[in-house]
CHARMM-style PDB file with segment names, atoms N, HN, CA, C and O in Angstrom:
ATOM      1  N   MET     1     -11.148 -67.368 -80.827  1.00  0.00      PROA
ATOM      2  CA  MET     1     -10.611 -66.116 -81.328  1.00  0.00      PROA
ATOM      3  C   MET     1     -11.755 -65.271 -81.873  1.00  0.00      PROA
ATOM      4  O   MET     1     -12.689 -65.787 -82.488  1.00  0.00      PROA
ATOM      5  N   VAL     2     -11.669 -63.981 -81.641  1.00  0.00      PROA
ATOM      6  HN  VAL     2     -10.911 -63.562 -81.141  1.00  0.00      PROA
ATOM      7  CA  VAL     2     -12.725 -63.051 -82.060  1.00  0.00      PROA
ATOM      8  C   VAL     2     -12.501 -62.668 -83.522  1.00  0.00      PROA
ATOM      9  O   VAL     2     -11.395 -62.312 -83.928  1.00  0.00      PROA
ATOM     10  N   ASN     3     -13.580 -62.750 -84.301  1.00  0.00      PROA
ATOM     11  HN  ASN     3     -14.479 -63.039 -83.972  1.00  0.00      PROA
ATOM     12  CA  ASN     3     -13.449 -62.351 -85.709  1.00  0.00      PROA
ATOM     13  C   ASN     3     -13.717 -60.850 -85.859  1.00  0.00      PROA
ATOM     14  O   ASN     3     -13.944 -60.154 -84.870  1.00  0.00      PROA
ATOM     15  N   GLU     4     -13.688 -60.359 -87.103  1.00  0.00      PROA
ATOM     16  HN  GLU     4     -13.503 -60.925 -87.906  1.00  0.00      PROA
ATOM     17  CA  GLU     4     -13.839 -58.922 -87.361  1.00  0.00      PROA
ATOM     18  C   GLU     4     -15.215 -58.410 -86.947  1.00  0.00      PROA
ATOM     19  O   GLU     4     -15.336 -57.302 -86.426  1.00  0.00      PROA
ATOM     20  N   LEU     5     -16.239 -59.205 -87.176  1.00  0.00      PROA
ATOM     21  HN  LEU     5     -16.141 -60.106 -87.600  1.00  0.00      PROA
ATOM     22  CA  LEU     5     -17.592 -58.792 -86.801  1.00  0.00      PROA
ATOM     23  C   LEU     5     -17.708 -58.655 -85.279  1.00  0.00      PROA
ATOM     24  O   LEU     5     -18.372 -57.742 -84.788  1.00  0.00      PROA
ATOM     25  N   GLY     6     -17.081 -59.535 -84.552  1.00  0.00      PROA
ATOM     26  HN  GLY     6     -16.541 -60.276 -84.950  1.00  0.00      PROA
ATOM     27  CA  GLY     6     -17.081 -59.454 -83.090  1.00  0.00      PROA
ATOM     28  C   GLY     6     -16.370 -58.206 -82.591  1.00  0.00      PROA
ATOM     29  O   GLY     6     -16.840 -57.550 -81.661  1.00  0.00      PROA
ATOM     30  N   LEU     7     -15.241 -57.877 -83.202  1.00  0.00      PROA
ATOM     31  HN  LEU     7     -14.859 -58.410 -83.956  1.00  0.00      PROA
ATOM     32  CA  LEU     7     -14.519 -56.651 -82.827  1.00  0.00      PROA
ATOM     33  C   LEU     7     -15.352 -55.406 -83.141  1.00  0.00      PROA
ATOM     34  O   LEU     7     -15.398 -54.463 -82.352  1.00  0.00      PROA
ATOM     35  N   PHE     8     -16.006 -55.417 -84.297  1.00  0.00      PROA
ATOM     36  HN  PHE     8     -15.970 -56.184 -84.939  1.00  0.00      PROA
ATOM     37  CA  PHE     8     -16.861 -54.295 -84.675  1.00  0.00      PROA
ATOM     38  C   PHE     8     -18.009 -54.139 -83.674  1.00  0.00      PROA
ATOM     39  O   PHE     8     -18.351 -53.023 -83.284  1.00  0.00      PROA
ATOM     40  N   TYR     9     -18.595 -55.251 -83.264  1.00  0.00      PROA
ATOM     41  HN  TYR     9     -18.317 -56.158 -83.580  1.00  0.00      PROA
ATOM     42  CA  TYR     9     -19.686 -55.237 -82.290  1.00  0.00      PROA
ATOM     43  C   TYR     9     -19.201 -54.696 -80.945  1.00  0.00      PROA
ATOM     44  O   TYR     9     -19.857 -53.841 -80.351  1.00  0.00      PROA
ATOM     45  N   ILE    10     -18.072 -55.180 -80.467  1.00  0.00      PROA
ATOM     46  HN  ILE    10     -17.539 -55.875 -80.949  1.00  0.00      PROA
ATOM     47  CA  ILE    10     -17.530 -54.726 -79.182  1.00  0.00      PROA
ATOM     48  C   ILE    10     -17.188 -53.234 -79.252  1.00  0.00      PROA
ATOM     49  O   ILE    10     -17.480 -52.483 -78.321  1.00  0.00      PROA
ATOM     50  N   GLY    11     -16.576 -52.814 -80.345  1.00  0.00      PROA
ATOM     51  HN  GLY    11     -16.338 -53.425 -81.101  1.00  0.00      PROA
ATOM     52  CA  GLY    11     -16.240 -51.386 -80.519  1.00  0.00      PROA
ATOM     53  C   GLY    11     -17.482 -50.517 -80.556  1.00  0.00      PROA
ATOM     54  O   GLY    11     -17.516 -49.452 -79.939  1.00  0.00      PROA
ATOM     55  N   GLY    12     -18.495 -50.960 -81.269  1.00  0.00      PROA
ATOM     56  HN  GLY    12     -18.467 -51.825 -81.770  1.00  0.00      PROA
ATOM     57  CA  GLY    12     -19.746 -50.199 -81.343  1.00  0.00      PROA
ATOM     58  C   GLY    12     -20.445 -50.094 -80.000  1.00  0.00      PROA
ATOM     59  O   GLY    12     -20.952 -49.034 -79.634  1.00  0.00      PROA
ATOM     60  N   MET    13     -20.468 -51.197 -79.269  1.00  0.00      PROA
ATOM     61  HN  MET    13     -20.056 -52.059 -79.567  1.00  0.00      PROA
ATOM     62  CA  MET    13     -21.102 -51.178 -77.946  1.00  0.00      PROA
ATOM     63  C   MET    13     -20.329 -50.283 -76.979  1.00  0.00      PROA
ATOM     64  O   MET    13     -20.929 -49.620 -76.133  1.00  0.00      PROA
ATOM     65  N   THR    14     -19.000 -50.262 -77.100  1.00  0.00      PROA
ATOM     66  HN  THR    14     -18.513 -50.800 -77.787  1.00  0.00      PROA
ATOM     67  CA  THR    14     -18.184 -49.392 -76.249  1.00  0.00      PROA
ATOM     68  C   THR    14     -18.497 -47.930 -76.532  1.00  0.00      PROA
ATOM     69  O   THR    14     -18.662 -47.139 -75.603  1.00  0.00      PROA
ATOM     70  N   ILE    15     -18.580 -47.568 -77.802  1.00  0.00      PROA
ATOM     71  HN  ILE    15     -18.447 -48.211 -78.556  1.00  0.00      PROA
ATOM     72  CA  ILE    15     -18.908 -46.186 -78.180  1.00  0.00      PROA
ATOM     73  C   ILE    15     -20.306 -45.822 -77.690  1.00  0.00      PROA
ATOM     74  O   ILE    15     -20.506 -44.743 -77.131  1.00  0.00      PROA
ATOM     75  N   LEU    16     -21.269 -46.709 -77.893  1.00  0.00      PROA
ATOM     76  HN  LEU    16     -21.107 -47.585 -78.347  1.00  0.00      PROA
ATOM     77  CA  LEU    16     -22.630 -46.424 -77.419  1.00  0.00      PROA
ATOM     78  C   LEU    16     -22.679 -46.298 -75.904  1.00  0.00      PROA
ATOM     79  O   LEU    16     -23.428 -45.478 -75.374  1.00  0.00      PROA
ATOM     80  N   PHE    17     -21.872 -47.116 -75.191  1.00  0.00      PROA
ATOM     81  HN  PHE    17     -21.263 -47.782 -75.622  1.00  0.00      PROA
ATOM     82  CA  PHE    17     -21.832 -47.012 -73.736  1.00  0.00      PROA
ATOM     83  C   PHE    17     -21.344 -45.639 -73.306  1.00  0.00      PROA
ATOM     84  O   PHE    17     -21.901 -45.059 -72.374  1.00  0.00      PROA
ATOM     85  N   PHE    18     -20.323 -45.105 -73.956  1.00  0.00      PROA
ATOM     86  HN  PHE    18     -19.871 -45.577 -74.713  1.00  0.00      PROA
ATOM     87  CA  PHE    18     -19.810 -43.791 -73.568  1.00  0.00      PROA
ATOM     88  C   PHE    18     -20.840 -42.698 -73.824  1.00  0.00      PROA
ATOM     89  O   PHE    18     -20.968 -41.784 -73.009  1.00  0.00      PROA
ATOM     90  N   PHE    19     -21.578 -42.762 -74.929  1.00  0.00      PROA
ATOM     91  HN  PHE    19     -21.475 -43.504 -75.591  1.00  0.00      PROA
ATOM     92  CA  PHE    19     -22.635 -41.775 -75.174  1.00  0.00      PROA
ATOM     93  C   PHE    19     -23.755 -41.918 -74.144  1.00  0.00      PROA
ATOM     94  O   PHE    19     -24.315 -40.916 -73.699  1.00  0.00      PROA
ATOM     95  N   TRP    20     -24.081 -43.139 -73.767  1.00  0.00      PROA
ATOM     96  HN  TRP    20     -23.626 -43.953 -74.129  1.00  0.00      PROA
ATOM     97  CA  TRP    20     -25.111 -43.389 -72.750  1.00  0.00      PROA
ATOM     98  C   TRP    20     -24.670 -42.819 -71.410  1.00  0.00      PROA
ATOM     99  O   TRP    20     -25.448 -42.144 -70.735  1.00  0.00      PROA
ATOM    100  N   ALA    21     -23.430 -43.083 -71.020  1.00  0.00      PROA
ATOM    101  HN  ALA    21     -22.798 -43.631 -71.568  1.00  0.00      PROA
ATOM    102  CA  ALA    21     -22.907 -42.578 -69.749  1.00  0.00      PROA
ATOM    103  C   ALA    21     -22.843 -41.052 -69.777  1.00  0.00      PROA
ATOM    104  O   ALA    21     -23.175 -40.404 -68.784  1.00  0.00      PROA
ATOM    105  N   TYR    22     -22.423 -40.474 -70.893  1.00  0.00      PROA
ATOM    106  HN  TYR    22     -22.153 -41.000 -71.700  1.00  0.00      PROA
ATOM    107  CA  TYR    22     -22.363 -39.019 -71.023  1.00  0.00      PROA
ATOM    108  C   TYR    22     -23.760 -38.417 -70.871  1.00  0.00      PROA
ATOM    109  O   TYR    22     -23.910 -37.371 -70.241  1.00  0.00      PROA
ATOM    110  N   GLY    23     -24.769 -39.051 -71.430  1.00  0.00      PROA
ATOM    111  HN  GLY    23     -24.647 -39.902 -71.942  1.00  0.00      PROA
ATOM    112  CA  GLY    23     -26.141 -38.565 -71.308  1.00  0.00      PROA
ATOM    113  C   GLY    23     -26.623 -38.586 -69.873  1.00  0.00      PROA
ATOM    114  O   GLY    23     -27.277 -37.644 -69.427  1.00  0.00      PROA
ATOM    115  N   ILE    24     -26.315 -39.635 -69.149  1.00  0.00      PROA
ATOM    116  HN  ILE    24     -25.784 -40.401 -69.511  1.00  0.00      PROA
ATOM    117  CA  ILE    24     -26.727 -39.718 -67.737  1.00  0.00      PROA
ATOM    118  C   ILE    24     -26.033 -38.635 -66.920  1.00  0.00      PROA
ATOM    119  O   ILE    24     -26.676 -37.957 -66.119  1.00  0.00      PROA
ATOM    120  N   VAL    25     -24.738 -38.468 -67.114  1.00  0.00      PROA
ATOM    121  HN  VAL    25     -24.215 -39.019 -67.764  1.00  0.00      PROA
ATOM    122  CA  VAL    25     -23.992 -37.448 -66.373  1.00  0.00      PROA
ATOM    123  C   VAL    25     -24.506 -36.057 -66.725  1.00  0.00      PROA
ATOM    124  O   VAL    25     -24.660 -35.212 -65.843  1.00  0.00      PROA
ATOM    125  N   SER    26     -24.768 -35.818 -67.988  1.00  0.00      PROA
ATOM    126  HN  SER    26     -24.643 -36.505 -68.704  1.00  0.00      PROA
ATOM    127  CA  SER    26     -25.292 -34.522 -68.418  1.00  0.00      PROA
ATOM    128  C   SER    26     -26.654 -34.249 -67.787  1.00  0.00      PROA
ATOM    129  O   SER    26     -26.915 -33.133 -67.338  1.00  0.00      PROA
ATOM    130  N   PHE    27     -27.516 -35.248 -67.749  1.00  0.00      PROA
ATOM    131  HN  PHE    27     -27.304 -36.155 -68.113  1.00  0.00      PROA
ATOM    132  CA  PHE    27     -28.828 -35.083 -67.132  1.00  0.00      PROA
ATOM    133  C   PHE    27     -28.697 -34.759 -65.646  1.00  0.00      PROA
ATOM    134  O   PHE    27     -29.379 -33.864 -65.147  1.00  0.00      PROA
ATOM    135  N   LEU    28     -27.831 -35.474 -64.937  1.00  0.00      PROA
ATOM    136  HN  LEU    28     -27.276 -36.201 -65.342  1.00  0.00      PROA
ATOM    137  CA  LEU    28     -27.651 -35.227 -63.506  1.00  0.00      PROA
ATOM    138  C   LEU    28     -27.094 -33.827 -63.251  1.00  0.00      PROA
ATOM    139  O   LEU    28     -27.497 -33.168 -62.292  1.00  0.00      PROA
ATOM    140  N   LEU    29     -26.188 -33.374 -64.085  1.00  0.00      PROA
ATOM    141  HN  LEU    29     -25.860 -33.909 -64.864  1.00  0.00      PROA
ATOM    142  CA  LEU    29     -25.657 -32.016 -63.928  1.00  0.00      PROA
ATOM    143  C   LEU    29     -26.734 -30.975 -64.218  1.00  0.00      PROA
ATOM    144  O   LEU    29     -26.791 -29.948 -63.542  1.00  0.00      PROA
ATOM    145  N   ASP    30     -27.589 -31.223 -65.214  1.00  0.00      PROA
ATOM    146  HN  ASP    30     -27.542 -32.057 -65.763  1.00  0.00      PROA
ATOM    147  CA  ASP    30     -28.698 -30.313 -65.485  1.00  0.00      PROA
ATOM    148  C   ASP    30     -29.641 -30.242 -64.296  1.00  0.00      PROA
ATOM    149  O   ASP    30     -30.093 -29.160 -63.922  1.00  0.00      PROA
ATOM    150  N   VAL    31     -29.938 -31.379 -63.706  1.00  0.00      PROA
ATOM    151  HN  VAL    31     -29.570 -32.258 -64.010  1.00  0.00      PROA
ATOM    152  CA  VAL    31     -30.814 -31.398 -62.532  1.00  0.00      PROA
ATOM    153  C   VAL    31     -30.187 -30.581 -61.413  1.00  0.00      PROA
ATOM    154  O   VAL    31     -30.858 -29.772 -60.772  1.00  0.00      PROA
ATOM    155  N   LYS    32     -28.903 -30.796 -61.183  1.00  0.00      PROA
ATOM    156  HN  LYS    32     -28.357 -31.452 -61.704  1.00  0.00      PROA
ATOM    157  CA  LYS    32     -28.206 -30.114 -60.085  1.00  0.00      PROA
ATOM    158  C   LYS    32     -28.096 -28.608 -60.338  1.00  0.00      PROA
ATOM    159  O   LYS    32     -28.287 -27.816 -59.416  1.00  0.00      PROA
ATOM    160  N   ASN    33     -27.797 -28.211 -61.556  1.00  0.00      PROA
ATOM    161  HN  ASN    33     -27.642 -28.855 -62.305  1.00  0.00      PROA
ATOM    162  CA  ASN    33     -27.499 -26.814 -61.844  1.00  0.00      PROA
ATOM    163  C   ASN    33     -28.691 -26.005 -62.346  1.00  0.00      PROA
ATOM    164  O   ASN    33     -28.636 -24.776 -62.329  1.00  0.00      PROA
ATOM    165  N   ILE    34     -29.767 -26.656 -62.794  1.00  0.00      PROA
ATOM    166  HN  ILE    34     -29.811 -27.655 -62.809  1.00  0.00      PROA
ATOM    167  CA  ILE    34     -30.898 -25.918 -63.353  1.00  0.00      PROA
ATOM    168  C   ILE    34     -32.167 -26.165 -62.553  1.00  0.00      PROA
ATOM    169  O   ILE    34     -32.768 -25.223 -62.036  1.00  0.00      PROA
ATOM    170  N   TYR    35     -32.577 -27.416 -62.447  1.00  0.00      PROA
ATOM    171  HN  TYR    35     -32.089 -28.182 -62.866  1.00  0.00      PROA
ATOM    172  CA  TYR    35     -33.895 -27.708 -61.894  1.00  0.00      PROA
ATOM    173  C   TYR    35     -33.975 -27.530 -60.384  1.00  0.00      PROA
ATOM    174  O   TYR    35     -34.986 -27.038 -59.883  1.00  0.00      PROA
ATOM    175  N   ILE    36     -32.953 -27.912 -59.656  1.00  0.00      PROA
ATOM    176  HN  ILE    36     -32.132 -28.312 -60.063  1.00  0.00      PROA
ATOM    177  CA  ILE    36     -32.976 -27.742 -58.196  1.00  0.00      PROA
ATOM    178  C   ILE    36     -32.977 -26.255 -57.823  1.00  0.00      PROA
ATOM    179  O   ILE    36     -33.772 -25.859 -56.971  1.00  0.00      PROA
ATOM    180  N   PRO    37     -32.116 -25.405 -58.428  1.00  0.00      PROA
ATOM    181  CA  PRO    37     -32.197 -23.975 -58.097  1.00  0.00      PROA
ATOM    182  C   PRO    37     -33.536 -23.345 -58.484  1.00  0.00      PROA
ATOM    183  O   PRO    37     -34.052 -22.503 -57.749  1.00  0.00      PROA
ATOM    184  N   LYS    38     -34.102 -23.735 -59.617  1.00  0.00      PROA
ATOM    185  HN  LYS    38     -33.683 -24.419 -60.214  1.00  0.00      PROA
ATOM    186  CA  LYS    38     -35.412 -23.200 -60.014  1.00  0.00      PROA
ATOM    187  C   LYS    38     -36.494 -23.624 -59.031  1.00  0.00      PROA
ATOM    188  O   LYS    38     -37.375 -22.830 -58.702  1.00  0.00      PROA
ATOM    189  N   GLY    39     -36.439 -24.856 -58.562  1.00  0.00      PROA
ATOM    190  HN  GLY    39     -35.723 -25.501 -58.830  1.00  0.00      PROA
ATOM    191  CA  GLY    39     -37.404 -25.331 -57.575  1.00  0.00      PROA
ATOM    192  C   GLY    39     -37.283 -24.565 -56.268  1.00  0.00      PROA
ATOM    193  O   GLY    39     -38.293 -24.200 -55.666  1.00  0.00      PROA
ATOM    194  N   ARG    40     -36.065 -24.320 -55.827  1.00  0.00      PROA
ATOM    195  HN  ARG    40     -35.244 -24.617 -56.316  1.00  0.00      PROA
ATOM    196  CA  ARG    40     -35.861 -23.541 -54.601  1.00  0.00      PROA
ATOM    197  C   ARG    40     -36.380 -22.119 -54.768  1.00  0.00      PROA
ATOM    198  O   ARG    40     -37.017 -21.572 -53.868  1.00  0.00      PROA
ATOM    199  N   GLN    41     -36.104 -21.524 -55.927  1.00  0.00      PROA
ATOM    200  HN  GLN    41     -35.586 -21.968 -56.658  1.00  0.00      PROA
ATOM    201  CA  GLN    41     -36.576 -20.172 -56.195  1.00  0.00      PROA
ATOM    202  C   GLN    41     -38.103 -20.132 -56.181  1.00  0.00      PROA
ATOM    203  O   GLN    41     -38.688 -19.196 -55.636  1.00  0.00      PROA
ATOM    204  N   TYR    42     -38.744 -21.117 -56.761  1.00  0.00      PROA
ATOM    205  HN  TYR    42     -38.269 -21.877 -57.204  1.00  0.00      PROA
ATOM    206  CA  TYR    42     -40.198 -21.193 -56.785  1.00  0.00      PROA
ATOM    207  C   TYR    42     -40.763 -21.290 -55.367  1.00  0.00      PROA
ATOM    208  O   TYR    42     -41.725 -20.601 -55.028  1.00  0.00      PROA
ATOM    209  N   LEU    43     -40.161 -22.145 -54.548  1.00  0.00      PROA
ATOM    210  HN  LEU    43     -39.379 -22.704 -54.823  1.00  0.00      PROA
ATOM    211  CA  LEU    43     -40.640 -22.306 -53.176  1.00  0.00      PROA
ATOM    212  C   LEU    43     -40.429 -21.031 -52.358  1.00  0.00      PROA
ATOM    213  O   LEU    43     -41.288 -20.673 -51.553  1.00  0.00      PROA
ATOM    214  N   ARG    44     -39.296 -20.337 -52.551  1.00  0.00      PROA
ATOM    215  HN  ARG    44     -38.598 -20.628 -53.205  1.00  0.00      PROA
ATOM    216  CA  ARG    44     -39.067 -19.072 -51.855  1.00  0.00      PROA
ATOM    217  C   ARG    44     -40.105 -18.039 -52.266  1.00  0.00      PROA
ATOM    218  O   ARG    44     -40.606 -17.292 -51.426  1.00  0.00      PROA
ATOM    219  N   GLY    45     -40.429 -17.993 -53.551  1.00  0.00      PROA
ATOM    220  HN  GLY    45     -40.022 -18.599 -54.234  1.00  0.00      PROA
ATOM    221  CA  GLY    45     -41.427 -17.046 -54.041  1.00  0.00      PROA
ATOM    222  C   GLY    45     -42.801 -17.317 -53.450  1.00  0.00      PROA
ATOM    223  O   GLY    45     -43.506 -16.385 -53.061  1.00  0.00      PROA
ATOM    224  N   ARG    46     -43.186 -18.586 -53.380  1.00  0.00      PROA
ATOM    225  HN  ARG    46     -42.613 -19.342 -53.695  1.00  0.00      PROA
ATOM    226  CA  ARG    46     -44.485 -18.926 -52.781  1.00  0.00      PROA
ATOM    227  C   ARG    46     -44.525 -18.549 -51.309  1.00  0.00      PROA
ATOM    228  O   ARG    46     -45.527 -18.028 -50.820  1.00  0.00      PROA
ATOM    229  N   LYS    47     -43.443 -18.810 -50.615  1.00  0.00      PROA
ATOM    230  HN  LYS    47     -42.629 -19.233 -51.013  1.00  0.00      PROA
ATOM    231  CA  LYS    47     -43.368 -18.478 -49.188  1.00  0.00      PROA
ATOM    232  C   LYS    47     -43.474 -16.961 -48.998  1.00  0.00      PROA
ATOM    233  O   LYS    47     -44.175 -16.490 -48.102  1.00  0.00      PROA
ATOM    234  N   ARG    48     -42.776 -16.203 -49.846  1.00  0.00      PROA
ATOM    235  HN  ARG    48     -42.207 -16.586 -50.574  1.00  0.00      PROA
ATOM    236  CA  ARG    48     -42.811 -14.750 -49.758  1.00  0.00      PROA
ATOM    237  C   ARG    48     -44.213 -14.217 -50.035  1.00  0.00      PROA
ATOM    238  O   ARG    48     -44.683 -13.315 -49.342  1.00  0.00      PROA
ATOM    239  N   LEU    49     -44.884 -14.770 -51.048  1.00  0.00      PROA
ATOM    240  HN  LEU    49     -44.503 -15.503 -51.612  1.00  0.00      PROA
ATOM    241  CA  LEU    49     -46.243 -14.332 -51.367  1.00  0.00      PROA
ATOM    242  C   LEU    49     -47.212 -14.628 -50.227  1.00  0.00      PROA
ATOM    243  O   LEU    49     -48.064 -13.801 -49.904  1.00  0.00      PROA
ATOM    244  N   LYS    50     -47.086 -15.799 -49.620  1.00  0.00      PROA
ATOM    245  HN  LYS    50     -46.394 -16.472 -49.882  1.00  0.00      PROA
ATOM    246  CA  LYS    50     -47.951 -16.142 -48.484  1.00  0.00      PROA
ATOM    247  C   LYS    50     -47.713 -15.197 -47.319  1.00  0.00      PROA
ATOM    248  O   LYS    50     -48.658 -14.778 -46.652  1.00  0.00      PROA
ATOM    249  N   GLU    51     -46.449 -14.857 -47.072  1.00  0.00      PROA
ATOM    250  HN  GLU    51     -45.680 -15.197 -47.614  1.00  0.00      PROA
ATOM    251  CA  GLU    51     -46.112 -13.943 -45.978  1.00  0.00      PROA
ATOM    252  C   GLU    51     -46.683 -12.553 -46.251  1.00  0.00      PROA
ATOM    253  O   GLU    51     -47.227 -11.924 -45.343  1.00  0.00      PROA
ATOM    254  N   GLU    52     -46.568 -12.065 -47.486  1.00  0.00      PROA
ATOM    255  HN  GLU    52     -46.126 -12.576 -48.224  1.00  0.00      PROA
ATOM    256  CA  GLU    52     -47.128 -10.758 -47.839  1.00  0.00      PROA
ATOM    257  C   GLU    52     -48.649 -10.768 -47.703  1.00  0.00      PROA
ATOM    258  O   GLU    52     -49.242  -9.802 -47.223  1.00  0.00      PROA
ATOM    259  N   GLU    53     -49.271 -11.855 -48.123  1.00  0.00      PROA
ATOM    260  HN  GLU    53     -48.790 -12.641 -48.513  1.00  0.00      PROA
ATOM    261  CA  GLU    53     -50.724 -11.971 -48.013  1.00  0.00      PROA
ATOM    262  C   GLU    53     -51.162 -11.961 -46.544  1.00  0.00      PROA
ATOM    263  O   GLU    53     -52.160 -11.332 -46.191  1.00  0.00      PROA
ATOM    264  N   ARG    54     -50.409 -12.658 -45.700  1.00  0.00      PROA
ATOM    265  HN  ARG    54     -49.599 -13.169 -45.987  1.00  0.00      PROA
ATOM    266  CA  ARG    54     -50.731 -12.691 -44.273  1.00  0.00      PROA
ATOM    267  C   ARG    54     -50.585 -11.301 -43.658  1.00  0.00      PROA
ATOM    268  O   ARG    54     -51.432 -10.886 -42.867  1.00  0.00      PROA
ATOM    269  N   ARG    55     -49.517 -10.575 -44.013  1.00  0.00      PROA
ATOM    270  HN  ARG    55     -48.829 -10.913 -44.655  1.00  0.00      PROA
ATOM    271  CA  ARG    55     -49.316  -9.218 -43.496  1.00  0.00      PROA
ATOM    272  C   ARG    55     -50.433  -8.286 -43.951  1.00  0.00      PROA
ATOM    273  O   ARG    55     -50.927  -7.473 -43.169  1.00  0.00      PROA
ATOM    274  N   GLU    56     -50.825  -8.405 -45.204  1.00  0.00      PROA
ATOM    275  HN  GLU    56     -50.424  -9.066 -45.839  1.00  0.00      PROA
ATOM    276  CA  GLU    56     -51.898  -7.559 -45.738  1.00  0.00      PROA
ATOM    277  C   GLU    56     -53.215  -7.849 -45.016  1.00  0.00      PROA
ATOM    278  O   GLU    56     -53.967  -6.928 -44.697  1.00  0.00      PROA
ATOM    279  N   GLN    57     -53.489  -9.119 -44.761  1.00  0.00      PROA
ATOM    280  HN  GLN    57     -52.877  -9.867 -45.020  1.00  0.00      PROA
ATOM    281  CA  GLN    57     -54.717  -9.488 -44.051  1.00  0.00      PROA
ATOM    282  C   GLN    57     -54.692  -8.941 -42.622  1.00  0.00      PROA
ATOM    283  O   GLN    57     -55.707  -8.440 -42.140  1.00  0.00      PROA
ATOM    284  N   GLU    58     -53.568  -9.029 -41.953  1.00  0.00      PROA
ATOM    285  HN  GLU    58     -52.743  -9.436 -42.345  1.00  0.00      PROA
ATOM    286  CA  GLU    58     -53.453  -8.490 -40.601  1.00  0.00      PROA
ATOM    287  C   GLU    58     -53.648  -6.977 -40.609  1.00  0.00      PROA
ATOM    288  O   GLU    58     -54.300  -6.430 -39.719  1.00  0.00      PROA
ATOM    289  N   ARG    59     -53.088  -6.300 -41.606  1.00  0.00      PROA
ATOM    290  HN  ARG    59     -52.559  -6.745 -42.329  1.00  0.00      PROA
ATOM    291  CA  ARG    59     -53.235  -4.851 -41.722  1.00  0.00      PROA
ATOM    292  C   ARG    59     -54.701  -4.472 -41.911  1.00  0.00      PROA
ATOM    293  O   ARG    59     -55.188  -3.521 -41.299  1.00  0.00      PROA
ATOM    294  N   GLN    60     -55.399  -5.221 -42.760  1.00  0.00      PROA
ATOM    295  HN  GLN    60     -55.003  -5.993 -43.257  1.00  0.00      PROA
ATOM    296  CA  GLN    60     -56.822  -4.942 -42.983  1.00  0.00      PROA
ATOM    297  C   GLN    60     -57.639  -5.183 -41.717  1.00  0.00      PROA
ATOM    298  O   GLN    60     -58.566  -4.429 -41.422  1.00  0.00      PROA
ATOM    299  N   GLU    61     -57.299  -6.228 -40.969  1.00  0.00      PROA
ATOM    300  HN  GLU    61     -56.546  -6.840 -41.208  1.00  0.00      PROA
ATOM    301  CA  GLU    61     -58.009  -6.505 -39.724  1.00  0.00      PROA
ATOM    302  C   GLU    61     -57.798  -5.378 -38.717  1.00  0.00      PROA
ATOM    303  O   GLU    61     -58.741  -4.986 -38.030  1.00  0.00      PROA
ATOM    304  N   ARG    62     -56.574  -4.850 -38.617  1.00  0.00      PROA
ATOM    305  HN  ARG    62     -55.808  -5.169 -39.175  1.00  0.00      PROA
ATOM    306  CA  ARG    62     -56.297  -3.746 -37.724  1.00  0.00      PROA
ATOM    307  C   ARG    62     -57.061  -2.492 -38.138  1.00  0.00      PROA
ATOM    308  O   ARG    62     -57.580  -1.768 -37.288  1.00  0.00      PROA
ATOM    309  N   GLU    63     -57.130  -2.235 -39.455  1.00  0.00      PROA
ATOM    310  HN  GLU    63     -56.709  -2.823 -40.145  1.00  0.00      PROA
ATOM    311  CA  GLU    63     -57.883  -1.075 -39.938  1.00  0.00      PROA
ATOM    312  C   GLU    63     -59.357  -1.197 -39.603  1.00  0.00      PROA
ATOM    313  O   GLU    63     -59.995  -0.223 -39.203  1.00  0.00      PROA
ATOM    314  N   GLU    64     -59.905  -2.423 -39.773  1.00  0.00      PROA
ATOM    315  HN  GLU    64     -59.386  -3.213 -40.098  1.00  0.00      PROA
ATOM    316  CA  GLU    64     -61.311  -2.634 -39.461  1.00  0.00      PROA
ATOM    317  C   GLU    64     -61.586  -2.449 -37.958  1.00  0.00      PROA
ATOM    318  O   GLU    64     -62.648  -1.957 -37.575  1.00  0.00      PROA
ATOM    319  N   GLN    65     -60.653  -2.835 -37.138  1.00  0.00      PROA
ATOM    320  HN  GLN    65     -59.791  -3.235 -37.449  1.00  0.00      PROA
ATOM    321  CA  GLN    65     -60.834  -2.678 -35.688  1.00  0.00      PROA
ATOM    322  C   GLN    65     -60.778  -1.210 -35.274  1.00  0.00      PROA
ATOM    323  O   GLN    65     -61.406  -0.818 -34.291  1.00  0.00      PROA
ATOM    324  N   LEU    66     -60.035  -0.406 -36.013  1.00  0.00      PROA
ATOM    325  HN  LEU    66     -59.525  -0.725 -36.812  1.00  0.00      PROA
ATOM    326  CA  LEU    66     -59.937   1.007 -35.684  1.00  0.00      PROA
ATOM    327  C   LEU    66     -61.223   1.758 -35.987  1.00  0.00      PROA
ATOM    328  O   LEU    66     -61.515   2.748 -35.317  1.00  0.00      PROA
ATOM    329  N   TYR    67     -61.994   1.329 -36.960  1.00  0.00      PROA
ATOM    330  HN  TYR    67     -61.757   0.524 -37.504  1.00  0.00      PROA
ATOM    331  CA  TYR    67     -63.232   2.051 -37.344  1.00  0.00      PROA
ATOM    332  C   TYR    67     -64.446   1.462 -36.751  1.00  0.00      PROA
ATOM    333  OT1 TYR    67     -65.549   1.957 -36.983  1.00  0.00      PROA
TER     334      TYR     67
END
């Protein structure tokens, strides 16, 4: 038979488990809703900057060929 200390221990571990599980779920939702979109935005920005740089370089090369 479980005594009072055992019940207190089981109850405490159950409460701690729920906070632990809530923390994991919260972290995964933050990753999904914050970090992944920010990473995609960063990669799109880098791609756009590289494309603009390439266009500018091509424009300068064409100008140099004209003169």
